[in-house]
Structure formats: structure tokens, C-alpha cells
N, C-alpha and C positions, 0 to 999 in steps of 0.2 A: 638493246635496242636496234629498234630497224625503222630504215627511211625507205619508205617507195614513191618516187616520184612519176608524174603523169603530165601530159600536155605538151610536148613537145611536138615538133614537126618541121613541114616548108612551107614558109610564106613568102611573099613578093615585099620588096622593102616597101618601106611605110603602112605596112598590115601591123596585126596584133598578135600575139599570144600569150595563154595566160598557163602557167605552170602551177601544179599543186604537189605538195609534199605531204605524206602522212607519216606521223612517228608512230611506232607502239613499242612497247614493253616497259622496262621501269624507268621512267621520265621524272625529271625533278622538276618543282615548279619553278624553278628560278633559271632555267633553261634560256638560250639563245640558238635561235633559228636564221638560217641564212643561204642565201645562194649563192655558188661561186662556177666560174667557167673556165675552160681549157679550150683554145681553139690549137689548130695542128702547128708543132713545132714551138708551141708558147707555154710558157708557164703557167698554172691553175694561178686566176686572180679573185680577189672579191667582186661579187658585183651588190649585193644588199643584205643586210642583217636585220635583225629586230629581236629585241629581247621581251621578255614575256608581258612585261609592262607596257609593251608597246613603242620604246624608244628605237628608232629607225636611225641608219646610216647605210649611204650610198656611196658605190664609185660616181667618180665626178664625170665618166663618160657614158652613165645611165640616168642621172640627176634630170627630172622633168620629163621624161619616158617611161622609165618602168616605176613600180609602186610595189612595193613588198607588205603583206599583212599577214594575219594569223588568227585560228579560231583555238583558241586555249582547251576550249571543251572539247574538240575533238584531235586534238595536239597536232593539227595542220598547219603549214605555211603555203603562202601564193606568191607568186610574182607575175602581176600585169604587165607585160611588154607591150607599148604600143610604139609609133614611129620606129616600126624595128629598119636598121641599117645592116649591109652585106657583113660589115665589120662585127656583128652580134652575133655573129653565126659559130657556134660552138658547142660542146655539150656542157650543159649546167647539171651542175650537183647541187644537193640537198646536203646543209651539214647541220647537226644538231652538237651544241656545246652546253655540258653540263651545267656550266654557270658562266658567268662573262670572262671571270679572269683563268678558268679553268683549263689545263691543259687536255682535258678528257673529250676527246670528241668523237661523233658519228657520221658516216657517209652515206649516203643514196649509193644507186649504182650507176645513175648520170641519166640525162634523158639530150638526144639530139635537137639542136636546133637551129634551121637552116633559112637564110634569107639572100633569096635570090635577090639580082639586080636588073 
């Protein structure tokens, strides 16, 4: 399985960005896709996940500002980020988990998001 992310960049506080992550390879129909982020000097943290059935879960820090969605036909997950804050600055990683309780996961290479104040 390969994950290719796109859409990062530099934006001013209050602005928006949309991240995309396309998966290819042998992908189970029960997979869970999500976004994690890692800021300098901090641990990687969950941003949002979405099951193949469309159930979502968000970190409290992004609720109401970020929206995760997916296109199962394209094996692609999106993260719409609105009202961005400087504290959202991080490298954002796409993850694909084979199924909800599986320990088998794949990661993208990461895409930088920088929010200036």
C-alpha cells in the first residue's frame, strides 16, 4: 500500500487549506483512513479519522474547524482545514489502517502545513 499526500503549504491565520491523500495497492474494504500531525518537538497526534462507512472522529482541538471526508471509489481521503491557527502548524501525515482494530497501518510521507500569525 502506498499513500501520497498533497495540498500542504503556507497560509495566514484564519485561512483554509485542503489536504488530499490517495492510496494505492492492495486495500481492504474495511480500512480506516485518517490524518495525524506532528509539530516540532512534539509527539505525533491524531487529527481525524474516517471509516469506510463514513463514521468520523476528531481531535477536540480541530472540531468545528476541520472536516475529514473520503471517496471510496478513488481510495482518497481529504482534510478540509478552515479557520487555521498558528498552533495548527505541523507536518500532516496520512494513515491507512487495514481495519478499525488492526495493528497493520501504512503512512504517507507527510506534508508541511505552516500557519503564519
